[in-house]
GUVOTI-406363 format. One record per residue (C-alpha): residue in three letters; residue number from 1; x, y, z. Coordinates in steps of 0.5 Angstrom, whole numbers, plus 500, padded with zeros to 3 digits. Each point is the difference from the previous one (the first is absolute). Layout:
<rs>
+------+-----+-----+-----+-----+
! rest !  nr !  xx !  yy !  zz !
+------+-----+-----+-----+-----+
!  ALA ! NUM !   X !   Y !   Z !
...
+------+-----+-----+-----+-----+
</rs>
This chain:
<rs>
+------+-----+-----+-----+-----+
! rest !  nr !  xx !  yy !  zz !
+------+-----+-----+-----+-----+
!  MET !   1 ! 188 ! 753 ! 451 !
!  LYS !   2 ! 497 ! 493 ! 502 !
!  LYS !   3 ! 503 ! 500 ! 507 !
!  LYS !   4 ! 498 ! 507 ! 501 !
!  SER !   5 ! 492 ! 497 ! 498 !
!  ASN !   6 ! 501 ! 494 ! 505 !
!  ILE !   7 ! 502 ! 505 ! 505 !
!  ILE !   8 ! 494 ! 504 ! 499 !
!  LEU !   9 ! 496 ! 493 ! 500 !
!  ASN !  10 ! 502 ! 498 ! 506 !
!  ILE !  11 ! 499 ! 507 ! 503 !
!  LEU !  12 ! 493 ! 500 ! 498 !
!  ILE !  13 ! 499 ! 492 ! 502 !
!  ILE !  14 ! 502 ! 502 ! 507 !
!  PHE !  15 ! 496 ! 506 ! 501 !
!  LEU !  16 ! 494 ! 496 ! 498 !
!  LEU !  17 ! 501 ! 494 ! 504 !
!  ALA !  18 ! 501 ! 506 ! 506 !
!  VAL !  19 ! 493 ! 503 ! 498 !
!  MET !  20 ! 497 ! 494 ! 500 !
!  ALA !  21 ! 503 ! 498 ! 507 !
!  PHE !  22 ! 498 ! 506 ! 503 !
!  SER !  23 ! 493 ! 500 ! 497 !
!  GLY !  24 ! 500 ! 493 ! 503 !
!  TRP !  25 ! 502 ! 503 ! 507 !
!  LYS !  26 ! 495 ! 505 ! 499 !
!  LEU !  27 ! 494 ! 495 ! 498 !
!  PHE !  28 ! 502 ! 495 ! 506 !
!  GLY !  29 ! 500 ! 506 ! 505 !
!  ILE !  30 ! 493 ! 502 ! 497 !
!  LYS !  31 ! 497 ! 493 ! 501 !
!  GLN !  32 ! 504 ! 499 ! 507 !
!  ASP !  33 ! 496 ! 507 ! 503 !
!  ALA !  34 ! 494 ! 498 ! 497 !
!  ASP !  35 ! 500 ! 493 ! 504 !
!  THR !  36 ! 502 ! 503 ! 506 !
!  ASN !  37 ! 494 ! 505 ! 500 !
!  ALA !  38 ! 495 ! 494 ! 498 !
!  ASP !  39 ! 503 ! 496 ! 506 !
!  GLN !  40 ! 500 ! 506 ! 505 !
!  TYR !  41 ! 493 ! 502 ! 498 !
!  GLU !  42 ! 498 ! 493 ! 500 !
!  LYS !  43 ! 502 ! 499 ! 507 !
!  LEU !  44 ! 497 ! 506 ! 502 !
!  GLU !  45 ! 493 ! 498 ! 497 !
!  GLN !  46 ! 501 ! 494 ! 504 !
!  ILE !  47 ! 501 ! 503 ! 506 !
!  ILE !  48 ! 493 ! 504 ! 500 !
!  GLN !  49 ! 496 ! 495 ! 496 !
!  SER !  50 ! 498 ! 505 ! 495 !
!  ASP !  51 ! 495 ! 495 ! 497 !
!  ASP !  52 ! 496 ! 501 ! 506 !
!  ARG !  53 ! 502 ! 507 ! 502 !
!  GLN !  54 ! 493 ! 500 ! 505 !
!  ALA !  55 ! 501 ! 493 ! 502 !
!  GLU !  56 ! 497 ! 498 ! 507 !
!  THR !  57 ! 507 ! 499 ! 502 !
!  PHE !  58 ! 501 ! 508 ! 500 !
!  ALA !  59 ! 496 ! 504 ! 504 !
!  THR !  60 ! 503 ! 506 ! 499 !
!  ALA !  61 ! 505 ! 503 ! 494 !
!  ALA !  62 ! 505 ! 502 ! 506 !
!  GLU !  63 ! 500 ! 492 ! 501 !
!  LYS !  64 ! 500 ! 498 ! 493 !
!  TYR !  65 ! 506 ! 505 ! 498 !
!  GLN !  66 ! 504 ! 500 ! 506 !
!  SER !  67 ! 505 ! 495 ! 498 !
!  VAL !  68 ! 501 ! 504 ! 494 !
!  TYR !  69 ! 501 ! 506 ! 504 !
!  ASP !  70 ! 505 ! 497 ! 505 !
!  MET !  71 ! 505 ! 498 ! 493 !
!  ASN !  72 ! 500 ! 508 ! 498 !
!  SER !  73 ! 497 ! 505 ! 504 !
!  ASP !  74 ! 499 ! 504 ! 494 !
!  PHE !  75 ! 494 ! 496 ! 498 !
!  VAL !  76 ! 493 ! 504 ! 500 !
!  GLY !  77 ! 496 ! 495 ! 496 !
!  TRP !  78 ! 498 ! 495 ! 495 !
!  VAL !  79 ! 498 ! 502 ! 493 !
!  TYR !  80 ! 496 ! 494 ! 496 !
!  ILE !  81 ! 496 ! 500 ! 494 !
!  PRO !  82 ! 496 ! 493 ! 500 !
!  ASP !  83 ! 502 ! 495 ! 494 !
!  THR !  84 ! 506 ! 504 ! 498 !
!  PRO !  85 ! 508 ! 500 ! 502 !
!  LEU !  86 ! 499 ! 506 ! 504 !
!  ASN !  87 ! 500 ! 498 ! 507 !
!  TYR !  88 ! 506 ! 504 ! 504 !
!  PRO !  89 ! 502 ! 503 ! 506 !
!  VAL !  90 ! 500 ! 507 ! 500 !
!  VAL !  91 ! 505 ! 505 ! 504 !
!  GLN !  92 ! 501 ! 507 ! 501 !
!  THR !  93 ! 507 ! 504 ! 502 !
!  LYS !  94 ! 498 ! 507 ! 501 !
!  ASP !  95 ! 507 ! 502 ! 501 !
!  GLU !  96 ! 503 ! 497 ! 493 !
!  PRO !  97 ! 493 ! 499 ! 496 !
!  GLU !  98 ! 503 ! 496 ! 494 !
!  TYR !  99 ! 504 ! 495 ! 505 !
!  TYR ! 100 ! 497 ! 494 ! 498 !
!  LEU ! 101 ! 500 ! 502 ! 492 !
!  ARG ! 102 ! 506 ! 495 ! 499 !
!  ARG ! 103 ! 499 ! 496 ! 506 !
!  ASP ! 104 ! 497 ! 494 ! 503 !
!  PHE ! 105 ! 497 ! 499 ! 506 !
!  ASP ! 106 ! 506 ! 498 ! 503 !
!  LYS ! 107 ! 503 ! 506 ! 498 !
!  LYS ! 108 ! 504 ! 497 ! 495 !
!  TYR ! 109 ! 501 ! 503 ! 493 !
!  SER ! 110 ! 495 ! 497 ! 495 !
!  ASP ! 111 ! 497 ! 503 ! 493 !
!  TYR ! 112 ! 493 ! 498 ! 503 !
!  GLY ! 113 ! 500 ! 505 ! 506 !
!  VAL ! 114 ! 494 ! 499 ! 505 !
!  PRO ! 115 ! 494 ! 504 ! 499 !
!  PHE ! 116 ! 501 ! 506 ! 504 !
!  MET ! 117 ! 495 ! 506 ! 503 !
!  ASP ! 118 ! 501 ! 507 ! 498 !
!  PHE ! 119 ! 504 ! 503 ! 506 !
!  LYS ! 120 ! 494 ! 506 ! 501 !
!  CYS ! 121 ! 495 ! 495 ! 501 !
!  THR ! 122 ! 498 ! 497 ! 507 !
!  VAL ! 123 ! 497 ! 493 ! 500 !
!  ASP ! 124 ! 493 ! 500 ! 502 !
!  LYS ! 125 ! 499 ! 508 ! 501 !
!  SER ! 126 ! 502 ! 502 ! 493 !
!  ASP ! 127 ! 494 ! 502 ! 495 !
!  ASN ! 128 ! 504 ! 497 ! 494 !
!  ILE ! 129 ! 505 ! 495 ! 502 !
!  ILE ! 130 ! 505 ! 499 ! 494 !
!  ILE ! 131 ! 504 ! 494 ! 499 !
!  TYR ! 132 ! 505 ! 499 ! 494 !
!  GLY ! 133 ! 503 ! 494 ! 497 !
!  HIS ! 134 ! 504 ! 498 ! 494 !
!  ASN ! 135 ! 497 ! 497 ! 493 !
!  MET ! 136 ! 505 ! 494 ! 499 !
!  LEU ! 137 ! 500 ! 497 ! 494 !
!  ASN ! 138 ! 498 ! 493 ! 502 !
!  LYS ! 139 ! 494 ! 502 ! 503 !
!  THR ! 140 ! 501 ! 500 ! 508 !
!  MET ! 141 ! 500 ! 506 ! 504 !
!  PHE ! 142 ! 495 ! 506 ! 498 !
!  SER ! 143 ! 500 ! 497 ! 492 !
!  ALA ! 144 ! 492 ! 499 ! 502 !
!  VAL ! 145 ! 499 ! 507 ! 501 !
!  GLU ! 146 ! 502 ! 502 ! 493 !
!  SER ! 147 ! 495 ! 494 ! 498 !
!  TYR ! 148 ! 494 ! 504 ! 502 !
!  ALA ! 149 ! 501 ! 504 ! 493 !
!  LYS ! 150 ! 495 ! 495 ! 498 !
!  LYS ! 151 ! 493 ! 500 ! 502 !
!  SER ! 152 ! 499 ! 493 ! 500 !
!  TYR ! 153 ! 506 ! 500 ! 505 !
!  TRP ! 154 ! 496 ! 505 ! 504 !
!  GLU ! 155 ! 494 ! 495 ! 500 !
!  ALA ! 156 ! 504 ! 494 ! 502 !
!  HIS ! 157 ! 503 ! 504 ! 506 !
!  PRO ! 158 ! 496 ! 505 ! 503 !
!  TYR ! 159 ! 503 ! 500 ! 507 !
!  VAL ! 160 ! 507 ! 501 ! 503 !
!  GLY ! 161 ! 501 ! 497 ! 507 !
!  PHE ! 162 ! 505 ! 505 ! 505 !
!  ASP ! 163 ! 501 ! 498 ! 507 !
!  THR ! 164 ! 503 ! 503 ! 505 !
!  MET ! 165 ! 502 ! 498 ! 507 !
!  ASN ! 166 ! 494 ! 504 ! 502 !
!  GLY ! 167 ! 495 ! 496 ! 496 !
!  PHE ! 168 ! 498 ! 497 ! 494 !
!  GLY ! 169 ! 498 ! 505 ! 494 !
!  THR ! 170 ! 497 ! 498 ! 493 !
!  TYR ! 171 ! 499 ! 506 ! 495 !
!  GLN ! 172 ! 496 ! 500 ! 493 !
!  VAL ! 173 ! 504 ! 502 ! 494 !
!  ALA ! 174 ! 497 ! 507 ! 497 !
!  ILE ! 175 ! 505 ! 503 ! 496 !
!  CYS ! 176 ! 505 ! 497 ! 495 !
!  ALA ! 177 ! 504 ! 505 ! 497 !
!  ARG ! 178 ! 507 ! 501 ! 496 !
!  ILE ! 179 ! 504 ! 506 ! 501 !
!  ASP ! 180 ! 505 ! 503 ! 496 !
!  LEU ! 181 ! 504 ! 504 ! 505 !
!  GLN ! 182 ! 504 ! 504 ! 495 !
!  ASN ! 183 ! 493 ! 503 ! 498 !
!  THR ! 184 ! 495 ! 500 ! 505 !
!  ASP ! 185 ! 497 ! 505 ! 505 !
!  PHE ! 186 ! 498 ! 494 ! 505 !
!  TYR ! 187 ! 506 ! 499 ! 505 !
!  TYR ! 188 ! 496 ! 495 ! 504 !
!  THR ! 189 ! 506 ! 499 ! 505 !
!  ASP ! 190 ! 499 ! 507 ! 503 !
!  THR ! 191 ! 494 ! 499 ! 504 !
!  VAL ! 192 ! 499 ! 494 ! 505 !
!  ASN ! 193 ! 495 ! 504 ! 504 !
!  PHE ! 194 ! 494 ! 505 ! 497 !
!  ALA ! 195 ! 499 ! 506 ! 504 !
!  ASN ! 196 ! 493 ! 501 ! 497 !
!  LYS ! 197 ! 495 ! 497 ! 495 !
!  GLN ! 198 ! 502 ! 505 ! 495 !
!  GLU ! 199 ! 507 ! 497 ! 500 !
!  PHE ! 200 ! 498 ! 493 ! 500 !
!  ASP ! 201 ! 495 ! 502 ! 494 !
!  ASP ! 202 ! 506 ! 503 ! 496 !
!  TYR ! 203 ! 504 ! 494 ! 501 !
!  MET ! 204 ! 495 ! 495 ! 498 !
!  ALA ! 205 ! 498 ! 504 ! 494 !
!  LYS ! 206 ! 507 ! 500 ! 498 !
!  ALA ! 207 ! 501 ! 493 ! 501 !
!  LYS ! 208 ! 494 ! 498 ! 496 !
!  ALA ! 209 ! 503 ! 504 ! 494 !
!  HIS ! 210 ! 505 ! 495 ! 499 !
!  ALA ! 211 ! 496 ! 494 ! 501 !
!  GLY ! 212 ! 499 ! 495 ! 495 !
!  TYR ! 213 ! 493 ! 499 ! 501 !
!  ASP ! 214 ! 494 ! 501 ! 505 !
!  THR ! 215 ! 499 ! 494 ! 506 !
!  GLY ! 216 ! 494 ! 504 ! 502 !
!  VAL ! 217 ! 503 ! 499 ! 507 !
!  SER ! 218 ! 498 ! 507 ! 504 !
!  LEU ! 219 ! 505 ! 503 ! 504 !
!  GLU ! 220 ! 498 ! 506 ! 505 !
!  TYR ! 221 ! 504 ! 505 ! 505 !
!  GLY ! 222 ! 501 ! 495 ! 507 !
!  ASP ! 223 ! 502 ! 494 ! 496 !
!  LYS ! 224 ! 506 ! 497 ! 503 !
!  LEU ! 225 ! 504 ! 498 ! 494 !
!  LEU ! 226 ! 506 ! 496 ! 497 !
!  LEU ! 227 ! 504 ! 501 ! 494 !
!  LEU ! 228 ! 505 ! 495 ! 497 !
!  SER ! 229 ! 505 ! 503 ! 496 !
!  THR ! 230 ! 505 ! 497 ! 494 !
!  CYS ! 231 ! 504 ! 501 ! 494 !
!  GLU ! 232 ! 497 ! 499 ! 494 !
!  TYR ! 233 ! 504 ! 501 ! 493 !
!  GLN ! 234 ! 496 ! 503 ! 495 !
!  TYR ! 235 ! 503 ! 507 ! 503 !
!  ASP ! 236 ! 507 ! 502 ! 501 !
!  ASP ! 237 ! 498 ! 501 ! 507 !
!  GLY ! 238 ! 493 ! 497 ! 501 !
!  ARG ! 239 ! 496 ! 497 ! 505 !
!  TYR ! 240 ! 494 ! 496 ! 501 !
!  ILE ! 241 ! 496 ! 500 ! 506 !
!  ILE ! 242 ! 493 ! 497 ! 503 !
!  ILE ! 243 ! 497 ! 504 ! 505 !
!  ALA ! 244 ! 495 ! 497 ! 505 !
!  LYS ! 245 ! 495 ! 501 ! 505 !
!  LYS ! 246 ! 499 ! 497 ! 507 !
!  VAL ! 247 ! 494 ! 495 ! 501 !
!  SER ! 248 ! 497 ! 497 ! 506 !
!  ASP ! 249 ! 498 ! 493 ! 501 !
!  GLU ! 250 ! 493 ! 503 ! 499 !
!  ASP ! 251 ! 501 ! 503 ! 493 !
!  LEU ! 252 ! 503 ! 493 ! 498 !
!  SER ! 253 ! 495 ! 496 ! 502 !
!  LEU ! 254 ! 495 ! 505 ! 496 !
!  LYS ! 255 ! 504 ! 499 ! 494 !
!  THR ! 256 ! 500 ! 493 ! 501 !
!  LYS ! 257 ! 492 ! 500 ! 500 !
!  GLU ! 258 ! 500 ! 505 ! 493 !
+------+-----+-----+-----+-----+
</rs>
């Protein structure tokens, strides 16, 4: 009986050691993926000197981002929120919409993926540019998007930058909303172009119905929009989105003087 107990004990010990070894291997893989991801984007940031996105050394956005485009022709733009970790290239693959969901900028497997534009969008032409990114627990990628659930965060970060090869773009955040995809009639990914004012107004009314607070930023038919979307975990199939409208340098100048 004692011998049998020892055998069972040894089996349990071996099992626990195997579990620990597997867990250690998984944790090592996660850390390695995180380090690789961080290094990759740090190098890309150095290439474009993202701390000064409209520096005098770059006469045009095309000049600034040409090197990034040369590295990967799926590149369509660069999205960032000042003073946050959200500062990444944006890619698009119309034939395989979620190609970069689990691939890095070099097209290698990565849990972090790359922020990607909805396949229905046409850069610099669509009324509503939709970009998806992961909400990572280490606060990278699009985790900053869900931070807009707090009004104080929006007050500190009212603008989003989205540059394309055709120009620099600044967008003012107007709507910050939490969506339960299993219990909503607002399917925000369905519309990238508005057929008329009524369709625009209906879309915005549904978005505002999910908003956590009123920003006071007006949205009008004809505005060019940027929508950032990420997962959130209050719901089984939840998303957090921010909708921002494109503003001109003149608008920014007037806002600064207020």
